[in-house]
C-alpha positions as CSV (number, residue, x, y, z in Angstrom):
1,M,-76.2,-53.9,-10.5
2,D,-74.2,-57.1,-11.1
3,A,-74.8,-59.4,-8.2
4,K,-71.3,-60.6,-8.4
5,D,-69.9,-57.1,-8.0
6,P,-71.6,-55.7,-4.9
7,V,-71.0,-52.2,-3.6
8,F,-69.9,-51.8,0.0
9,W,-70.8,-48.5,1.6
10,P,-68.7,-46.7,4.2
11,F,-69.0,-47.3,7.9
12,G,-72.1,-45.6,9.4
13,K,-74.2,-45.8,6.2
14,R,-75.6,-49.2,6.8
15,V,-76.9,-50.9,9.9
16,F,-74.5,-53.9,9.9
17,L,-71.5,-51.6,9.7
18,S,-72.7,-48.8,12.1
19,C,-73.9,-51.0,15.0
20,F,-73.8,-54.3,16.7
21,R,-76.9,-56.5,16.9
22,V,-77.4,-58.5,20.0
23,R,-80.2,-61.1,20.6
24,I,-81.3,-61.0,24.2
25,K,-84.1,-62.5,26.3
26,D,-86.4,-60.3,28.3
27,H,-87.8,-61.2,31.8
28,R,-90.5,-63.3,30.2
29,G,-88.0,-65.3,28.1
30,K,-89.0,-63.7,24.9
31,T,-86.2,-63.2,22.4
32,M,-85.6,-59.8,20.9
33,D,-82.9,-58.0,18.9
34,V,-81.1,-55.0,20.3
35,S,-78.8,-52.7,18.3
36,L,-75.7,-51.2,20.0
37,S,-74.0,-48.2,18.6
38,R,-70.7,-49.2,17.0
39,E,-69.1,-46.1,18.5
40,E,-70.3,-47.0,22.0
41,V,-69.0,-50.6,21.7
42,I,-65.6,-49.5,20.3
43,Q,-65.3,-46.9,23.1
44,E,-65.9,-49.6,25.8
45,V,-63.5,-52.1,24.0
46,D,-60.8,-49.4,23.9
47,R,-61.3,-48.6,27.6
48,A,-61.1,-52.3,28.5
49,V,-57.9,-52.7,26.4
50,D,-56.3,-49.7,28.0
51,E,-57.1,-51.0,31.5
52,L,-55.7,-54.5,30.6
53,L,-52.5,-53.0,29.2
54,A,-52.1,-50.9,32.3
55,S,-52.5,-53.8,34.6
56,A,-50.0,-55.8,32.5
57,G,-47.5,-53.0,32.6
58,V,-47.5,-52.6,28.8
59,S,-46.7,-49.0,27.9
60,E,-45.7,-49.2,24.2
61,P,-46.1,-51.6,21.3
62,P,-45.7,-54.4,20.4
63,V,-48.4,-56.1,22.5
64,D,-47.7,-59.7,23.4
65,A,-51.2,-61.2,23.9
66,I,-49.7,-64.6,24.9
67,R,-47.7,-63.0,27.8
68,I,-50.7,-60.9,28.9
69,A,-52.9,-64.1,29.0
70,Q,-50.4,-66.0,31.0
71,D,-48.9,-63.4,33.3
72,C,-51.8,-61.0,33.8
73,L,-54.9,-63.2,33.5
74,G,-53.5,-66.5,34.7
75,I,-54.5,-68.3,31.5
76,V,-52.4,-71.3,30.5
77,V,-51.5,-71.2,26.8
78,C,-50.3,-74.4,25.1
79,L,-50.0,-76.1,21.7
80,D,-52.3,-79.0,20.7
81,S,-51.7,-80.4,17.3
82,R,-54.8,-82.6,17.5
83,Q,-57.4,-79.9,17.4
84,P,-58.9,-78.8,14.0
85,Q,-59.6,-75.1,14.9
86,R,-56.9,-72.4,15.5
87,G,-57.7,-72.0,19.2
88,R,-59.9,-73.5,21.9
89,A,-60.6,-72.3,25.4
90,H,-61.2,-74.9,28.1
91,R,-61.2,-74.8,31.9
92,A,-59.4,-77.6,33.6
93,G,-57.8,-78.1,37.0
94,G,-59.2,-74.9,38.2
95,K,-57.5,-72.9,35.5
96,Q,-58.5,-71.4,32.1
97,H,-56.5,-72.9,29.2
98,I,-56.1,-71.8,25.6
99,F,-55.1,-74.6,23.3
100,L,-53.5,-73.5,20.0
101,R,-53.1,-75.4,16.8
102,P,-49.5,-75.1,15.5
103,E,-49.4,-72.4,12.9
104,P,-46.7,-71.2,10.4
105,S,-46.7,-67.6,11.8
106,E,-46.5,-66.2,15.3
107,E,-49.0,-63.5,14.3
108,R,-51.8,-66.1,14.0
109,H,-51.1,-67.4,17.5
110,Q,-51.1,-63.8,18.9
111,W,-54.4,-63.0,17.2
112,T,-56.0,-66.3,18.3
113,V,-55.0,-65.7,22.0
114,A,-56.1,-62.1,21.8
115,H,-59.5,-63.3,20.5
116,E,-59.8,-65.8,23.3
117,I,-59.0,-63.1,25.8
118,G,-61.9,-61.2,24.3
119,E,-64.1,-64.2,24.8
120,F,-62.8,-64.5,28.4
121,L,-63.7,-60.9,29.1
122,K,-66.9,-60.8,27.0
123,G,-69.2,-60.7,30.1
124,D,-67.4,-57.6,31.4
125,L,-67.5,-56.0,27.9
126,L,-71.3,-56.6,27.6
127,R,-71.9,-55.2,31.1
128,R,-69.9,-52.1,30.1
129,C,-72.5,-51.8,27.3
130,H,-75.3,-52.2,29.8
131,I,-76.3,-55.7,28.8
132,E,-76.2,-58.6,31.2
133,P,-74.3,-61.6,29.7
134,E,-77.0,-64.1,30.7
135,Q,-79.4,-62.2,28.5
136,T,-77.2,-62.7,25.4
137,P,-77.3,-66.1,23.8
138,V,-76.3,-64.7,20.3
139,M,-74.1,-61.8,19.1
140,M,-74.8,-61.2,15.4
141,G,-72.6,-59.5,12.8
142,E,-69.1,-58.5,13.8
143,S,-67.8,-60.5,16.7
144,L,-67.1,-58.7,19.9
145,A,-64.1,-60.9,20.5
146,N,-62.8,-60.2,17.0
147,L,-63.0,-56.5,17.6
148,F,-61.3,-56.9,21.0
149,A,-58.4,-58.9,19.4
150,D,-57.8,-56.2,16.7
151,H,-57.8,-53.4,19.3
152,L,-55.6,-55.3,21.8
153,L,-52.9,-56.0,19.2
154,L,-53.3,-52.5,17.7
155,P,-54.5,-50.2,20.6
156,T,-56.3,-47.1,19.4
157,R,-54.4,-44.9,21.8
158,W,-51.1,-45.6,19.9
159,F,-52.1,-46.9,16.5
160,L,-53.9,-43.8,15.2
161,A,-51.0,-41.5,16.1
162,D,-48.4,-44.0,14.8
163,S,-50.2,-44.4,11.5
164,R,-50.1,-40.7,10.9
165,E,-46.5,-40.3,12.0
166,L,-45.4,-43.1,9.8
167,R,-47.5,-41.9,6.9
168,F,-49.5,-45.1,6.8
169,D,-46.5,-47.1,5.8
170,L,-47.5,-50.7,6.3
171,F,-44.0,-52.1,6.6
172,A,-43.0,-49.4,9.2
173,L,-46.1,-50.1,11.2
174,K,-45.5,-53.8,11.0
175,R,-42.0,-53.3,12.5
176,R,-43.6,-51.4,15.4
177,Y,-46.6,-53.7,15.9
178,R,-44.8,-57.0,15.0
179,T,-47.3,-59.2,16.8
180,A,-50.1,-58.1,14.4
181,S,-50.3,-59.4,10.9
182,H,-50.1,-57.1,7.8
183,E,-53.8,-57.8,7.1
184,V,-55.0,-56.8,10.6
185,I,-53.0,-53.6,10.5
186,A,-54.4,-52.7,7.1
187,W,-58.1,-53.2,8.2
188,R,-57.5,-51.1,11.3
189,W,-56.8,-48.2,8.9
190,L,-60.6,-48.1,8.3
191,D,-61.0,-47.1,12.0
192,C,-58.9,-44.0,11.4
193,P,-60.6,-40.7,10.6
194,E,-58.6,-40.3,7.4
195,P,-60.7,-41.6,4.4
196,C,-59.3,-44.4,2.4
197,V,-59.9,-47.7,0.5
198,V,-58.1,-50.9,1.6
199,S,-57.8,-53.7,-0.9
200,I,-56.2,-57.1,-0.5
201,I,-55.2,-59.0,-3.7
202,D,-54.3,-62.6,-3.4
203,N,-52.5,-64.3,-6.4
204,D,-53.9,-61.5,-8.7
205,R,-57.5,-61.8,-7.5
206,V,-59.1,-59.1,-5.3
207,W,-60.0,-61.0,-2.1
208,R,-61.5,-58.1,-0.1
209,R,-62.0,-54.4,-0.6
210,R,-63.5,-51.9,1.9
211,S,-63.7,-48.2,2.5
212,N,-64.4,-46.0,5.5
213,A,-65.6,-43.1,3.3
214,W,-66.7,-44.0,-0.2
215,P,-68.8,-46.6,-1.9
216,V,-66.5,-49.1,-3.6
217,R,-67.0,-52.1,-5.8
218,S,-65.7,-55.1,-4.0
219,R,-63.9,-56.8,-6.9
220,R,-63.1,-53.9,-9.2
221,L,-59.9,-51.8,-8.8
222,E,-59.5,-48.2,-10.0
223,P,-56.9,-47.7,-12.8
224,A,-54.4,-46.2,-10.3
225,E,-54.8,-49.2,-8.1
226,L,-54.3,-51.6,-11.0
227,E,-51.1,-49.7,-11.9
228,C,-49.8,-49.7,-8.3
229,Q,-50.5,-53.4,-8.0
230,R,-48.7,-54.1,-11.3
231,Q,-45.6,-52.1,-10.1
232,V,-45.6,-53.9,-6.8
233,H,-45.9,-57.3,-8.5
234,M,-43.1,-56.5,-11.0
235,T,-40.6,-55.0,-8.5
236,K,-41.5,-56.9,-5.4
237,Q,-41.2,-53.6,-3.5
238,N,-43.6,-51.2,-2.0
239,Q,-44.8,-48.5,-4.5
240,M,-46.8,-45.3,-4.7
241,V,-48.8,-44.2,-7.7
242,S,-50.7,-41.0,-8.3
243,Q,-53.1,-41.1,-11.2
244,D,-56.6,-40.0,-12.2
245,G,-57.3,-38.3,-8.9
246,W,-56.1,-41.2,-6.7
247,T,-52.9,-41.8,-4.7
248,V,-52.3,-45.4,-4.0
249,Q,-49.7,-47.1,-1.7
250,G,-49.0,-50.8,-2.3
251,W,-46.9,-53.4,-0.5
252,P,-45.9,-57.0,-1.4
253,I,-46.6,-59.7,1.2
254,Y,-45.0,-62.6,-0.6
255,Q,-44.3,-66.2,0.3
256,A,-42.9,-69.1,-1.9
257,E,-46.2,-70.2,-3.5
258,W,-48.5,-67.3,-2.4
259,K,-48.4,-63.7,-3.4
260,R,-50.5,-61.0,-1.7
261,E,-50.5,-57.2,-2.4
262,I,-52.1,-54.8,0.1
263,L,-53.2,-51.4,-1.3
264,R,-54.3,-48.2,0.6
265,S,-56.0,-45.7,-1.8
266,V,-56.9,-42.1,-1.2
267,R,-58.8,-39.7,-3.4
268,D,-56.8,-36.6,-4.0
269,I,-58.3,-33.3,-2.8
270,E,-59.0,-30.9,-5.7
């Protein structure tokens, strides 16, 4: 196999996709790795998200993470053009603060604050998974705060049903979940039971490509995907292509000097 063209297997087939690895210390101070079921972690994250939304009085999308942080959790959110990273949490004057670097899109601020809320609640999330926070100096693999951010902006209780109702139309979902980026919405499709491949192409180069059902080559598109991407690029409109046993939906996410296409591909049932 070409080392530059790796195959990524579906969730559940490999350890780094099917579970979280946590490095803890036992009562003797010895470090050891513990694996947590991905399903168990997601279940607890979804439960924490539902409880937070209920306490914030949020009963439908979109989810405003900044408002939740300020009004529900008492976290001060402010801009700081001097900091290099997107977001930084700091406690000062008896209050928790989140400092945001100015960004060109509101979605980046929303995701950054949602991530920092996840960091703020990480101790509770770990205890829900039966791990004491003081035992956990390192979380390896997928970040728990990243997972929380994605699920807060796109709560499972609404997102799965809305994706089906809207036939996985990225633009329709973006209108409903306007605080989440197109990319975050697309990757959340991999958490749906419906099998698919999600591909993101930036300036005619495949940036990322993943599936929740089939092995896929990370940089190599199927002929139907190439045709769909070509049509999207040519028309600057969303397209659907059925070819060679695949049905592919594609959407243009274009800016002045940067062009991205997002594809969702499904194998046709024979």
